[in-house]
Residue frames relative to the residue before (quaternion, step in Angstrom):
aa qw qx qy qz dx dy dz
M 1.0000 0.0000 0.0000 0.0000 0.00 0.00 0.00
F 0.4526 -0.6839 0.5072 0.2647 3.58 -1.13 0.75
Q 0.1231 -0.7853 0.6051 0.0446 3.56 -0.82 1.01
Q 0.4491 -0.6992 0.5136 0.2137 3.53 -0.93 1.06
K 0.4050 -0.6946 0.5293 0.2707 3.71 -0.87 0.77
S 0.2105 -0.7630 0.5819 0.1868 3.53 -0.97 0.55
Y 0.4970 -0.6747 0.4597 0.2942 3.57 -1.05 0.72
Q 0.0472 -0.7897 0.6113 0.0234 3.52 -0.96 0.78
A 0.3565 -0.7438 0.5045 0.2551 3.66 -0.42 1.01
K 0.2322 -0.7393 0.6187 0.1292 3.57 -1.33 0.56
Q 0.4909 -0.6234 0.5328 0.2942 3.46 -1.25 0.56
Y 0.1736 -0.7834 0.5943 0.0555 3.61 -0.88 0.97
G 0.8398 -0.2297 0.1147 0.4783 3.49 -0.31 1.33
P 0.8142 -0.2410 0.1676 0.5010 3.61 -1.09 -0.70
H 0.5864 0.6203 -0.3688 0.3680 3.68 1.13 -0.36
F 0.2777 -0.7321 0.5580 0.2749 3.75 1.00 -0.60
F 0.7958 0.2021 -0.1956 0.5363 3.69 0.98 -0.04
E 0.6181 -0.5698 0.4055 0.3591 3.47 -1.32 0.37
P 0.3208 -0.8151 0.4428 0.1916 3.60 -0.27 1.08
K 0.7550 0.2458 -0.0991 0.5998 3.59 1.14 -0.55
G 0.6686 0.5309 -0.3601 0.3762 3.49 -1.36 0.30
Q 0.7063 -0.4997 0.3182 0.3875 3.54 -1.28 -0.18
N 0.6655 0.4393 -0.3200 0.5115 3.52 1.40 -0.03
A 0.3670 0.7121 -0.5156 0.3038 3.57 1.27 0.18
P 0.5945 -0.6159 0.4147 0.3085 3.50 -1.28 0.78
K 0.3126 -0.7259 0.5802 0.1968 3.57 -1.05 0.76
W 0.4110 -0.6716 0.5662 0.2437 3.51 -1.42 0.14
Y 0.0088 0.8162 -0.5777 0.0004 3.55 -0.82 0.94
V 0.2752 -0.7401 0.5940 0.1542 3.62 -1.13 0.58
V 0.0496 -0.7736 0.6317 0.0073 3.58 -0.95 0.84
D 0.2743 -0.7516 0.5794 0.1554 3.50 -0.94 0.91
A 0.2402 -0.8369 0.4831 0.0925 3.69 -0.39 1.07
K 0.3896 0.7368 -0.4562 0.3119 3.54 1.32 0.18
D 0.8516 -0.0298 -0.0739 0.5181 3.52 -0.82 1.34
Q 0.4611 0.6051 -0.5093 0.4022 3.60 0.96 0.86
V 0.5166 -0.6160 0.5186 0.2911 3.43 -1.34 0.69
V 0.5819 -0.6510 0.3785 0.3072 3.56 -0.83 1.07
G 0.7354 0.4485 -0.2363 0.4496 3.59 0.66 -1.13
R 0.6717 0.4671 -0.3045 0.4878 3.58 0.94 -0.91
L 0.6685 0.4505 -0.3544 0.4739 3.69 0.87 -0.49
A 0.6111 0.5462 -0.3681 0.4391 3.53 1.05 -0.67
T 0.6424 0.5148 -0.3620 0.4372 3.70 0.85 -0.73
V 0.6509 0.5254 -0.3063 0.4544 3.60 0.99 -0.67
L 0.6321 0.5066 -0.2753 0.5177 3.55 1.13 -0.99
A 0.6648 0.5152 -0.3156 0.4392 3.65 0.78 -0.72
R 0.6381 0.5100 -0.3192 0.4806 3.57 1.06 -0.92
V 0.6911 0.4847 -0.2992 0.4449 3.60 0.82 -0.85
L 0.6322 0.5316 -0.3233 0.4618 3.62 1.01 -0.90
I 0.7042 0.4722 -0.2443 0.4707 3.59 0.93 -1.00
G 0.4418 -0.7075 0.4381 0.3351 3.57 1.06 -0.71
K 0.3695 0.7655 -0.4664 0.2449 3.55 1.14 0.29
H 0.6062 0.5867 -0.3327 0.4215 3.53 1.26 -0.44
K 0.6819 0.4689 -0.2867 0.4826 3.57 1.33 -0.25
P 0.5174 -0.6508 0.4456 0.3319 3.54 -1.12 0.54
T 0.6326 0.5251 -0.3082 0.4787 3.59 1.34 -0.12
F 0.2281 0.7962 -0.5111 0.2296 3.58 1.38 0.40
T 0.0909 0.7528 -0.6508 0.0397 3.57 -0.93 0.91
K 0.5202 -0.7093 0.3708 0.2979 3.62 -0.66 1.02
H 0.7785 0.3866 -0.1996 0.4525 3.55 0.92 -0.95
A 0.6813 0.4521 -0.2398 0.5234 3.59 1.41 0.13
D 0.4377 -0.6923 0.4772 0.3185 3.58 -0.95 0.61
T 0.0274 0.8190 -0.5716 0.0421 3.61 -0.31 1.14
G 0.4835 0.6837 -0.4345 0.3316 3.65 1.25 0.15
D 0.4838 -0.6493 0.5322 0.2471 3.36 -1.55 0.05
F 0.5620 -0.5749 0.4727 0.3607 3.57 -1.34 0.19
V 0.1051 -0.7926 0.5995 0.0373 3.59 -0.91 0.81
V 0.1324 -0.7526 0.6439 0.0382 3.60 -1.00 1.01
V 0.0705 -0.8048 0.5894 0.0075 3.46 -0.61 1.17
I 0.0914 -0.7931 0.6018 0.0232 3.53 -0.64 1.10
N 0.7745 0.2774 -0.2886 0.4897 3.65 -1.40 0.60
A 0.1443 0.8174 -0.5355 0.1560 3.63 0.94 0.75
D 0.6320 0.5569 -0.3137 0.4382 3.64 1.17 -0.52
Q 0.7296 0.4301 -0.2314 0.4786 3.51 1.19 -0.30
V 0.3152 0.7367 -0.5219 0.2924 3.64 1.20 0.64
V 0.2520 -0.7775 0.5574 0.1462 3.53 -1.29 0.27
F 0.2711 -0.7202 0.6128 0.1797 3.52 -1.15 0.49
T 0.4326 -0.6670 0.5285 0.2977 3.58 -1.15 0.55
R 0.8352 0.1665 -0.2145 0.4781 3.62 -1.24 0.44
N 0.7549 -0.3764 0.2814 0.4574 3.58 -0.96 -0.79
K 0.2535 0.8119 -0.5017 0.1576 3.63 0.98 0.71
W 0.5025 0.6451 -0.4406 0.3705 3.63 1.18 -0.30
N 0.7703 0.3144 -0.1946 0.5196 3.63 1.17 -0.65
D 0.6891 0.4831 -0.2901 0.4556 3.60 1.18 -0.57
K 0.6645 0.5127 -0.3369 0.4268 3.63 0.90 -0.70
L 0.1321 -0.8083 0.5730 0.0277 3.55 -0.89 1.08
Y 0.1900 -0.7515 0.6198 0.1225 3.45 -1.08 0.81
R 0.1348 -0.8243 0.5494 0.0238 3.61 -0.66 1.07
D 0.0618 -0.7522 0.6560 0.0000 3.51 -1.06 1.02
H 0.0577 -0.7909 0.6073 0.0485 3.60 -1.02 0.71
S 0.4136 -0.7452 0.4825 0.2023 3.47 -0.96 1.10
G 0.5899 -0.5887 0.3903 0.3913 3.61 1.11 -0.11
Y 0.6368 0.4715 -0.3116 0.5245 3.62 1.34 -0.26
V 0.6230 -0.5277 0.4342 0.3806 3.46 -1.38 0.33
G 0.8156 0.1819 -0.1704 0.5222 3.46 -0.80 1.15
G 0.5122 0.6821 -0.3828 0.3547 3.52 1.33 0.18
L 0.4237 0.6918 -0.4993 0.3044 3.65 1.04 0.42
K 0.0937 -0.7485 0.6560 0.0230 3.60 -0.91 1.05
T 0.0746 -0.7913 0.6066 0.0157 3.51 -1.01 1.02
K 0.0506 -0.7807 0.6229 0.0056 3.55 -0.97 0.88
T 0.4063 -0.6591 0.5587 0.2974 3.66 -1.11 0.60
A 0.6649 -0.4977 0.3692 0.4169 3.56 -1.29 0.23
K 0.6143 0.5477 -0.3592 0.4401 3.60 1.07 -0.59
Q 0.6616 0.5021 -0.2973 0.4709 3.59 1.07 -0.85
M 0.6217 0.5414 -0.3149 0.4703 3.52 1.12 -0.92
L 0.6642 0.4938 -0.3347 0.4505 3.68 0.91 -0.84
A 0.6741 0.4895 -0.3361 0.4393 3.59 1.01 -0.74
Q 0.7448 0.3974 -0.2382 0.4801 3.71 1.00 -0.73
H 0.8168 0.0033 0.0334 0.5760 3.63 0.71 -0.99
P 0.0571 -0.8519 0.5131 0.0884 3.70 0.37 1.10
E 0.5907 0.5608 -0.3930 0.4268 3.67 1.16 -0.25
E 0.6105 0.6110 -0.3336 0.3777 3.65 1.15 -0.53
I 0.5400 0.6261 -0.3830 0.4120 3.47 1.29 -0.62
L 0.7248 0.4091 -0.2368 0.5012 3.63 0.80 -1.03
R 0.6360 0.5212 -0.3786 0.4250 3.61 0.90 -0.68
R 0.6907 0.4580 -0.3171 0.4610 3.68 0.83 -0.72
A 0.6408 0.4994 -0.3762 0.4454 3.55 1.05 -0.58
V 0.6652 0.4792 -0.3259 0.4708 3.56 0.98 -0.62
W 0.6431 0.5171 -0.3298 0.4586 3.58 0.96 -0.60
G 0.6041 0.5323 -0.3504 0.4784 3.60 1.22 -0.50
M 0.7027 0.4571 -0.2588 0.4798 3.67 1.23 -0.32
T 0.6337 0.5050 -0.3349 0.4808 3.57 1.25 0.25
N 0.5811 -0.5384 0.4615 0.3993 3.52 -1.24 0.19
K 0.3630 -0.7237 0.5338 0.2439 3.61 -0.90 0.66
S 0.3341 0.7163 -0.5073 0.3434 3.49 0.12 1.52
N 0.6674 -0.4822 0.3658 0.4340 3.49 -1.28 0.09
L 0.6234 0.5563 -0.3244 0.4434 3.52 1.12 -0.66
A 0.6518 0.4946 -0.2939 0.4941 3.53 1.14 -0.84
R 0.6336 0.5183 -0.3514 0.4545 3.59 0.93 -0.62
H 0.6253 0.5357 -0.2932 0.4859 3.53 1.19 -0.67
Q 0.6508 0.5189 -0.2872 0.4740 3.54 1.11 -0.93
M 0.6493 0.5334 -0.3252 0.4337 3.56 1.02 -0.77
K 0.6003 0.5335 -0.3916 0.4491 3.64 1.11 -0.41
K 0.6114 0.5332 -0.3777 0.4462 3.70 1.20 -0.14
L 0.6202 0.5323 -0.3628 0.4477 3.58 1.30 0.04
K 0.0672 -0.7953 0.6025 0.0029 3.64 -0.53 1.15
I 0.0440 -0.8048 0.5913 -0.0276 3.57 -0.63 1.22
F 0.0150 -0.7922 0.6098 -0.0215 3.47 -0.93 0.95
A 0.4944 -0.6843 0.4628 0.2703 3.53 -1.05 0.99
G 0.7335 0.4091 -0.2476 0.4831 3.71 0.89 -0.68
N 0.6700 -0.4681 0.4243 0.3899 3.49 -1.43 -0.35
E 0.6799 0.4924 -0.2859 0.4621 3.63 1.21 -0.19
H 0.0373 0.8009 -0.5976 -0.0094 3.60 -1.04 0.54
P 0.4640 -0.7315 0.4245 0.2635 3.64 -0.98 0.65
H 0.5840 0.6232 -0.3475 0.3872 3.61 1.23 0.32
Q 0.1999 0.8084 -0.5155 0.2020 3.57 1.16 0.77
A 0.6621 0.5389 -0.3301 0.4027 3.58 1.02 -0.72
Q 0.6212 0.5165 -0.3492 0.4747 3.60 1.12 -0.23
G 0.4107 -0.7507 0.4593 0.2383 3.56 1.18 -0.03
P 0.0785 0.8266 -0.5530 0.0685 3.58 0.66 0.96
Q 0.1471 -0.7763 0.6058 0.0934 3.56 -1.07 0.72
Q 0.6300 -0.5243 0.3831 0.4260 3.51 -1.36 0.13
L 0.6553 -0.5070 0.4040 0.3878 3.63 -1.25 0.56
P 0.4387 -0.6574 0.5091 0.3409 3.59 -0.98 0.71
A 0.6646 -0.5446 0.3489 0.3742 3.55 -1.21 0.58
G 0.6253 0.5179 -0.3620 0.4579 3.73 1.07 -0.48
A 0.7032 0.4309 -0.3076 0.4746 3.66 0.88 -0.57
A 0.7563 0.3532 -0.2219 0.5039 3.63 0.88 -0.83
R 0.0503 -0.7472 0.6578 0.0804 3.39 -1.35 0.39
N 0.6281 -0.5680 0.4087 0.3404 3.40 -1.33 0.56
T 0.1015 -0.8462 0.5193 0.0629 3.65 -0.17 1.08
V 0.6710 0.4095 -0.3217 0.5278 3.62 1.09 -0.26
V 0.0196 -0.8067 0.5841 -0.0875 3.55 -0.34 1.36
S 0.1964 -0.7720 0.5907 0.1287 3.50 -0.77 1.01
R 0.1095 -0.8402 0.5291 0.0457 3.52 -0.39 1.15
P 0.4574 -0.6798 0.4862 0.3038 3.62 -0.83 0.86
K 0.4809 -0.6614 0.4986 0.2875 3.52 -1.08 0.75
A 0.4904 -0.6653 0.4809 0.2926 3.59 -0.97 0.86
K 0.3776 -0.7158 0.5288 0.2556 3.64 -0.86 0.88
V 0.2756 -0.7276 0.5997 0.1872 3.57 -1.08 0.78
S 0.2177 -0.8045 0.5393 0.1202 3.47 -0.78 1.03
């Protein structure tokens, strides 16, 4: 019986990905204005890892580059601006530093999305390499125009801002 061969991506040198050809990574731009952090992070993680492609291979980097703009205008649901805590530890006794999401937005707005996406990846050398392909900018400008970034394809992106009608009380 005839069996069809399946494609399995290979690691090419120090890149972890195929630098040229049809499977070379593409560049996408995402506007984070008024997007919910967790829902946007799931979309970004899928694209970085490469799960939106039919050529996805777990042990190789098949993902694409993602440029996120307006990261300082993301939103949280409910009261997470005051309740969500970001913790950093220096490694010394008593070296725990804690910030709320509101403080993190004021000091490092890009770090909110970066940590959310990192939480949705495997913790491995490959994932650390894939995270380098995530470029986050607080403003509307980015220095990656030369790469020709395009909008995310419909299969990878989803509408994360949903206006729901309020229920009528009878």
